[in-house]
C-alpha positions in Angstrom: -0.5 -16.3 -21.4 -0.8 -18.8 -18.7 3.0 -19.0 -18.3 3.2 -15.2 -17.9 0.5 -15.3 -15.2 2.3 -18.0 -13.3 5.6 -16.1 -13.6 4.1 -12.8 -12.3 2.3 -14.6 -9.5 5.7 -16.1 -8.5 7.3 -12.7 -8.7 4.6 -11.1 -6.6 5.1 -13.7 -3.9 8.8 -12.7 -3.7 8.0 -9.0 -3.4 6.7 -9.5 0.1 9.9 -11.3 1.2 12.4 -9.4 3.2 15.2 -11.6 1.8 14.6 -10.6 -1.8 15.6 -7.0 -2.8 14.0 -4.9 -5.4 17.2 -5.2 -7.5 16.8 -9.0 -7.3 13.3 -8.8 -8.6 14.3 -6.5 -11.5 17.1 -8.9 -12.4 14.7 -11.8 -12.4 12.3 -10.0 -14.7 15.1 -8.7 -17.0 16.6 -12.1 -17.4 13.2 -13.8 -18.0 12.4 -11.4 -20.8 16.0 -11.1 -21.9 16.2 -7.4 -21.3 19.6 -5.8 -21.1 19.5 -3.4 -18.2 23.3 -2.8 -18.0 23.3 0.6 -19.6 20.4 1.8 -17.4 22.1 0.5 -14.3 25.4 2.3 -15.2 23.4 5.6 -15.9 21.6 5.3 -12.6 24.9 4.6 -10.7 26.6 7.6 -12.4 23.7 9.9 -11.6 23.7 8.8 -7.9 27.4 9.3 -7.6 27.2 12.8 -9.2 24.4 13.8 -6.8 26.4 12.4 -3.8 29.5 14.4 -4.8 27.4 17.5 -5.1 26.7 17.4 -1.3 30.4 18.0 -0.6 31.2 20.7 -3.1 32.3 23.8 -1.3 29.8 26.0 -3.1 26.9 23.9 -1.7 28.2 24.0 1.9 26.8 26.4 4.5 28.4 26.7 8.0 25.8 26.0 10.7 27.4 26.0 14.1 30.2 24.9 16.4 29.9 22.2 19.1 32.0 21.2 22.1 33.0 17.7 23.1 29.7 17.2 24.9 27.7 18.3 21.8 26.7 21.7 23.2 26.5 24.6 20.9 29.4 27.1 21.2 29.1 30.7 20.1 32.1 32.0 18.2 31.7 35.8 18.0 35.2 36.5 16.6 36.6 34.3 13.9 40.1 35.2 14.8 39.8 33.7 18.2 39.0 30.0 18.7 37.4 29.0 22.0 39.1 26.3 24.0 36.6 23.5 23.6 35.5 23.8 20.0 35.5 20.2 18.8 33.0 20.0 15.9 31.9 22.2 13.0 28.5 21.5 11.4 27.8 22.1 7.8 24.5 22.0 5.9 24.5 21.2 2.2 21.5 22.0 0.0 21.5 20.3 -3.4 19.0 20.5 -6.2 19.4 17.0 -7.6 18.0 17.8 -11.0 21.0 20.1 -11.7 23.1 17.0 -11.8 20.6 14.9 -13.8 17.6 16.4 -15.5 15.6 13.2 -15.1 15.5 13.7 -11.3 12.5 15.5 -9.9 13.0 19.2 -9.0 13.5 18.6 -5.3 15.9 20.2 -2.9 17.9 17.7 -0.9 19.5 18.7 2.4 22.2 17.0 4.4 23.7 18.2 7.6 27.0 16.7 8.9 29.6 17.5 11.5 33.4 17.4 11.1 35.7 16.9 14.1 38.3 19.8 14.2 42.0 19.0 14.8 
C-alpha cells in the first residue's frame, strides 16, 4: 500500500508539469500496472479520424459566403456570374460526432473554413 501511495504521489507531481503530457502519464500508469492500452489507443485514433473525415464530407458542408482578397464579404446574386474579386469561399460543417462513434456524447460539432478559389 505504501508503494502505491508513493507512486501516485509521484504521478500527481508530474500532472502539474507542462513538460509531461496526459498521454505520458497514462503510459506511465499503464506500464506500472502492466495494462495493455494498445487496443484502446487504436480505437480512439480510429474514432478521431472518422469524426475528422466527417467534417469534409460533401453532405455535411453548407456554403456560407464569398470573400474578396481583403477578406470583405462579396454578394453573389447570380450563380452564373462570378464577380471579379471573388477569392475565397467559406463553408460550415456541422457534424454530430456520435453518428461516427456511439460512445461520443451527443454533441454537435461545427467547423468553418475557407478555400481559396482558382
